[in-house]
C-alpha positions as CSV (number, residue, x, y, z in Angstrom):
1,X,-0.1,0.4,-0.3
2,X,2.9,2.7,0.6
3,X,4.1,1.6,-3.1
4,X,1.0,2.3,-4.4
5,X,0.5,5.4,-1.9
6,X,4.0,6.8,-3.2
7,X,4.0,6.2,-6.9
8,X,0.6,7.5,-6.9
9,X,1.7,10.4,-5.6
10,X,4.5,10.4,-7.9
11,X,1.9,10.0,-11.5
12,X,0.1,13.0,-9.4
13,X,3.2,14.9,-9.2
14,X,4.6,14.6,-12.6
15,X,1.1,15.3,-14.0
16,X,0.8,18.9,-12.2
17,X,4.8,19.4,-13.6
18,X,3.4,19.0,-16.6
19,X,0.5,20.9,-16.6
20,X,2.4,23.7,-15.0
21,X,4.8,23.3,-18.0
22,X,2.0,23.9,-20.9
23,X,0.7,26.5,-18.9
24,X,4.0,28.3,-18.8
25,X,4.6,27.8,-22.4
26,X,1.3,29.3,-23.0
27,X,2.2,32.1,-21.4
28,X,5.4,32.4,-22.8
29,X,4.1,32.2,-26.3
30,X,1.3,35.0,-25.7
31,X,4.4,37.2,-24.0
32,X,6.1,36.8,-27.1
33,X,3.0,37.9,-29.2
34,X,3.0,40.8,-26.7
35,X,6.2,41.6,-27.2
36,X,5.8,41.8,-31.3
37,X,2.9,44.0,-30.7
38,X,4.5,46.1,-28.5
39,X,7.8,46.7,-30.8
40,X,5.2,47.5,-33.7
41,X,2.8,50.0,-31.5
42,X,5.9,51.6,-30.3
43,X,7.5,51.9,-34.5
44,X,4.2,53.1,-35.4
45,X,3.6,55.6,-33.1
46,X,7.1,57.3,-34.5
47,X,5.8,59.8,-36.6
48,X,8.4,62.6,-38.4
49,X,6.1,64.6,-36.2
50,X,8.0,63.3,-33.0
51,X,10.6,63.7,-34.4
52,X,11.5,66.4,-32.4
53,X,13.5,67.7,-29.2
54,X,11.6,67.0,-25.7
55,X,11.8,68.8,-23.2
56,X,15.0,67.8,-21.1
57,X,16.5,67.7,-24.8
58,X,18.3,64.8,-24.1
59,X,16.3,62.8,-27.0
60,X,13.3,63.3,-29.4
61,X,9.3,63.0,-28.3
62,X,9.8,59.6,-30.4
63,X,12.4,58.4,-28.0
64,X,10.5,59.0,-24.8
65,X,7.1,57.6,-26.7
66,X,9.8,53.9,-26.9
67,X,11.5,54.2,-23.8
68,X,7.7,54.6,-22.0
69,X,6.1,51.6,-23.8
70,X,9.4,49.7,-23.1
71,X,9.6,50.3,-19.4
72,X,5.8,48.9,-19.4
73,X,6.4,46.0,-21.0
74,X,9.7,45.2,-19.2
75,X,7.1,45.2,-15.7
76,X,4.6,43.3,-17.7
77,X,7.4,40.9,-18.0
78,X,8.7,41.0,-14.7
79,X,5.1,40.2,-13.7
80,X,5.0,37.4,-15.7
81,X,7.9,35.8,-14.2
82,X,7.1,36.7,-10.9
83,X,3.5,34.5,-11.0
84,X,5.4,32.0,-12.8
85,X,8.6,31.8,-11.3
86,X,8.1,32.5,-7.8
87,X,9.1,35.6,-6.3
88,X,10.5,34.2,-3.0
89,X,13.9,34.9,-2.6
90,X,13.8,31.3,-0.6
91,X,12.9,29.5,-3.9
92,X,15.0,27.3,-5.5
93,X,13.9,29.2,-9.2
94,X,14.8,32.5,-7.6
95,X,18.2,32.5,-10.2
96,X,16.4,31.2,-13.2
97,X,13.5,33.8,-12.4
98,X,15.6,36.6,-12.7
99,X,17.3,35.5,-15.9
100,X,14.0,34.4,-18.1
101,X,12.7,37.7,-17.3
102,X,16.2,39.5,-18.0
103,X,16.6,37.1,-21.2
104,X,12.7,37.9,-22.3
105,X,13.2,41.7,-21.9
106,X,16.8,41.8,-23.6
107,X,14.8,40.0,-26.5
108,X,12.2,42.9,-26.8
109,X,14.7,45.7,-26.5
110,X,16.6,44.0,-29.4
111,X,13.7,43.5,-31.8
112,X,12.9,47.4,-30.9
113,X,16.2,48.3,-31.6
114,X,17.0,46.5,-34.5
115,X,13.7,48.2,-36.6
116,X,14.0,51.3,-35.1
117,X,16.3,53.2,-37.6
118,X,15.3,50.9,-40.4
119,X,11.3,51.7,-39.9
120,X,11.6,56.0,-39.5
121,X,14.0,56.3,-42.4
122,X,11.2,55.0,-44.7
123,X,9.1,57.3,-43.8
124,X,7.9,59.7,-46.4
125,X,9.4,63.3,-45.5
126,X,12.6,62.1,-44.2
127,X,15.2,64.3,-44.0
128,X,18.8,65.5,-43.1
129,X,17.8,66.7,-39.5
130,X,15.8,63.5,-38.9
131,X,18.8,61.5,-39.5
132,X,20.4,63.6,-36.9
133,X,17.8,62.7,-34.5
134,X,17.5,59.1,-34.8
135,X,21.4,59.4,-34.2
136,X,21.1,61.3,-30.9
137,X,18.1,58.9,-30.1
138,X,19.9,56.0,-30.6
139,X,22.7,57.0,-28.1
140,X,20.1,58.1,-25.5
141,X,18.0,54.3,-25.9
142,X,21.3,53.2,-25.4
143,X,21.8,54.5,-22.2
144,X,18.4,53.5,-20.9
145,X,18.0,49.7,-22.2
146,X,20.1,48.6,-19.1
147,X,17.6,50.0,-16.7
148,X,14.9,48.3,-18.9
149,X,16.5,45.1,-18.0
150,X,17.2,45.6,-14.9
151,X,13.5,46.5,-14.1
152,X,11.8,43.3,-15.6
153,X,14.2,41.8,-12.9
154,X,13.4,43.7,-10.1
155,X,9.7,43.1,-11.0
156,X,10.0,39.6,-11.6
157,X,12.0,38.8,-8.2
158,X,9.8,40.9,-5.7
159,X,12.2,44.2,-5.3
160,X,10.7,47.3,-5.3
161,X,10.9,49.2,-8.5
162,X,11.4,52.6,-6.7
163,X,14.1,51.7,-4.7
164,X,16.7,51.5,-7.5
165,X,18.2,48.3,-6.1
166,X,19.8,45.1,-8.5
167,X,20.2,47.7,-11.3
168,X,21.6,45.3,-13.7
169,X,20.7,41.2,-13.3
170,X,24.0,39.4,-13.2
171,X,24.0,36.2,-12.6
172,X,26.8,34.6,-10.9
173,X,29.9,36.2,-9.7
174,X,30.3,39.9,-8.1
175,X,26.6,41.4,-8.6
176,X,28.8,44.8,-8.8
177,X,31.6,44.0,-10.8
178,X,29.1,41.5,-13.2
179,X,26.8,44.8,-13.3
180,X,29.1,47.1,-15.0
181,X,30.6,44.5,-17.1
182,X,27.0,44.2,-18.2
183,X,25.9,47.9,-18.7
184,X,29.0,48.5,-20.9
185,X,29.1,45.4,-23.1
186,X,24.9,45.7,-23.9
187,X,24.5,48.6,-26.8
188,X,21.4,47.3,-28.4
189,X,21.0,50.7,-30.3
190,X,24.4,50.5,-32.0
191,X,23.5,49.0,-35.3
192,X,20.4,51.8,-35.3
193,X,22.7,54.3,-35.0
194,X,24.9,53.1,-37.8
195,X,21.4,52.9,-39.8
196,X,20.8,56.6,-38.9
197,X,24.4,57.6,-39.6
198,X,24.7,56.4,-42.9
199,X,21.4,57.4,-43.6
200,X,22.6,60.8,-42.8
201,X,25.6,60.4,-44.7
202,X,24.0,59.5,-48.0
203,X,21.6,62.1,-47.6
204,X,23.7,64.6,-47.3
205,X,25.6,63.4,-50.1
206,X,22.9,63.0,-52.4
207,X,22.3,66.8,-51.7
208,X,25.7,67.8,-52.6
209,X,25.6,66.0,-55.9
210,X,22.8,67.7,-57.0
211,X,24.0,70.8,-56.3
212,X,27.2,70.0,-58.4
213,X,25.3,68.9,-60.5
214,X,23.2,71.7,-61.2
215,X,26.2,73.7,-61.7
216,X,27.8,71.1,-64.4
217,X,24.7,71.1,-66.3
218,X,24.7,74.9,-67.2
219,X,28.4,75.5,-66.6
220,X,29.6,76.0,-70.3
221,X,32.6,78.2,-70.3
222,X,35.8,76.2,-69.6
223,X,38.0,78.5,-71.8
224,X,36.8,82.3,-69.9
225,X,38.7,85.1,-71.1
226,X,39.8,86.0,-67.3
227,X,39.7,83.7,-64.0
228,X,37.1,84.3,-61.3
229,X,38.1,86.6,-57.9
230,X,36.7,83.7,-55.7
231,X,35.3,80.3,-55.8
232,X,32.2,79.8,-58.4
233,X,28.1,80.2,-57.1
234,X,28.1,76.6,-57.3
235,X,30.7,76.0,-54.5
236,X,29.6,78.8,-52.6
237,X,26.3,77.2,-52.6
238,X,27.6,73.6,-51.2
239,X,29.6,75.6,-48.4
240,X,26.4,77.7,-47.8
241,X,24.7,74.5,-47.2
242,X,27.1,71.8,-45.7
243,X,27.8,74.9,-42.9
244,X,24.8,74.7,-42.0
245,X,24.4,70.9,-41.7
246,X,27.4,70.9,-40.1
247,X,27.1,73.1,-37.5
248,X,23.1,71.6,-36.5
249,X,24.8,68.1,-36.3
250,X,28.0,69.4,-34.0
251,X,24.6,69.9,-31.8
252,X,22.9,67.1,-32.1
253,X,24.6,64.0,-32.4
254,X,27.7,63.0,-30.7
255,X,30.8,64.9,-31.9
256,X,32.5,61.5,-33.2
257,X,29.0,60.8,-35.6
258,X,29.8,65.2,-36.9
259,X,33.1,64.4,-37.7
260,X,32.8,61.5,-39.4
261,X,30.0,63.1,-41.5
262,X,32.3,65.8,-42.2
263,X,34.7,63.1,-43.4
264,X,32.9,61.6,-45.9
265,X,31.1,65.3,-47.5
266,X,34.0,66.7,-47.6
267,X,35.9,63.8,-49.5
268,X,32.9,63.5,-51.8
269,X,33.1,67.0,-52.8
270,X,37.0,67.4,-53.8
271,X,36.6,64.3,-55.4
272,X,33.8,65.8,-57.6
273,X,35.1,69.4,-57.8
274,X,38.6,68.4,-59.0
275,X,37.3,66.0,-61.1
276,X,34.6,67.7,-63.0
277,X,36.6,68.0,-66.1
278,X,36.9,64.8,-66.2
279,X,33.5,63.7,-65.2
280,X,31.6,65.7,-67.1
281,X,30.1,63.7,-69.5
282,X,28.1,64.1,-72.7
283,X,24.9,61.9,-72.2
284,X,24.9,61.0,-76.0
285,X,27.8,58.7,-75.2
286,X,30.5,60.7,-77.3
287,X,33.1,61.4,-74.7
288,X,33.3,64.7,-72.5
289,X,31.1,67.8,-73.1
290,X,34.7,69.7,-72.5
291,X,36.5,70.2,-75.6
292,X,38.3,72.8,-74.5
293,X,39.8,74.4,-71.4
294,X,42.1,76.8,-70.6
295,X,44.6,78.1,-67.9
296,X,41.9,80.1,-66.3
297,X,39.8,77.3,-65.8
298,X,42.5,75.7,-64.1
299,X,42.4,78.6,-62.0
300,X,38.7,78.9,-61.2
301,X,39.0,75.0,-60.3
302,X,41.9,75.7,-57.8
303,X,39.8,78.5,-56.3
304,X,37.1,76.5,-55.8
305,X,39.1,73.9,-54.2
306,X,41.1,76.5,-51.8
307,X,37.8,77.4,-50.6
308,X,36.7,73.9,-49.6
309,X,40.1,73.0,-47.5
310,X,39.8,76.6,-46.0
311,X,35.9,75.8,-44.8
312,X,37.3,72.1,-44.5
313,X,39.7,73.8,-41.7
314,X,37.6,75.9,-40.2
315,X,34.8,73.2,-39.5
316,X,37.6,71.0,-38.1
317,X,38.1,73.4,-35.6
318,X,34.9,74.4,-34.7
319,X,33.9,70.2,-34.4
320,X,36.8,69.7,-31.8
321,X,36.0,72.8,-30.0
322,X,34.1,71.2,-27.4
323,X,36.6,68.2,-26.9
324,X,39.4,71.2,-26.1
325,X,36.8,73.0,-24.2
326,X,35.9,69.9,-21.8
327,X,39.4,69.1,-21.5
328,X,40.2,72.2,-20.1
329,X,37.8,72.1,-18.0
330,X,38.6,68.9,-16.7
331,X,42.2,70.4,-16.0
332,X,41.2,73.4,-14.6
333,X,38.3,71.2,-12.4
334,X,41.1,69.1,-11.0
335,X,42.8,72.0,-10.0
336,X,40.3,73.8,-8.0
337,X,39.5,70.7,-6.4
338,X,42.7,70.3,-5.2
339,X,43.6,73.6,-3.7
340,X,39.9,73.3,-2.0
341,X,41.3,70.0,-0.2
342,X,44.1,71.3,1.1
343,X,42.3,74.3,2.5
């Protein structure tokens, strides 16, 4: 009778385990569908008019919307695993509960990050200012990604979300050291930033090509009677355009991105300007339309290149200005701090 009772009890436990596993699997599948819905809802709400700076200036209103939706979903993830994995700190499922909540939250955030920039840049009317804002937003969202993961884990483990404890779930090893390693390593919006940056470079380069093409199509005098006194109208127009774009990028995007944009654009403009004579091909296929050019024409091209070089030099200094200021401020601050400590 004891053996029968034990066998019956074992069978009941086995069935109960299967039922629990089935419920957890079904609920997990629902969570996956909810994650997909959350991502779609968040990205569908990213209208271009929302790509304007939020009140705090750290990112756009669209990025704030994404952060809020992701935070709500992180709470739902934590609640799900708290109910299905047990939130008691004495439970043998404690570590597994935190790990599952962490993994599921990361999965959702990475999906959001993967689709953020590609979805937005295909919207009609997308232009340079939007691409810049996407770059800035990607950096901002990288900074809050770890807090979203931590939120899911805190809720799953029954830790007060408002307490700020358990900043990032770090199974095994020293929690503090592991937390910093994870926060430093996980940057899910890096690909989004790269995508937005590539779009920005492409838009600006295409606009520069349009300005130069319009000039070359109307340029008929490659054998002027006298040299110009300054750069051509086309190059002057390019400089005006790039001055506005690069100064705006120096304020909106990180300086490294602004310098990258400047390098790409200057390389493109220099190549197009110097090769103007060689690239000005007859559309009928009969070779170059430039049949003759004089030293004055070469002099005019030299004026264009010199103007571009001067602008590039001034903009290089402008884009590095904040770095120099920051270094000087840090040095000055360090000296002041030392003096204050000695008094």
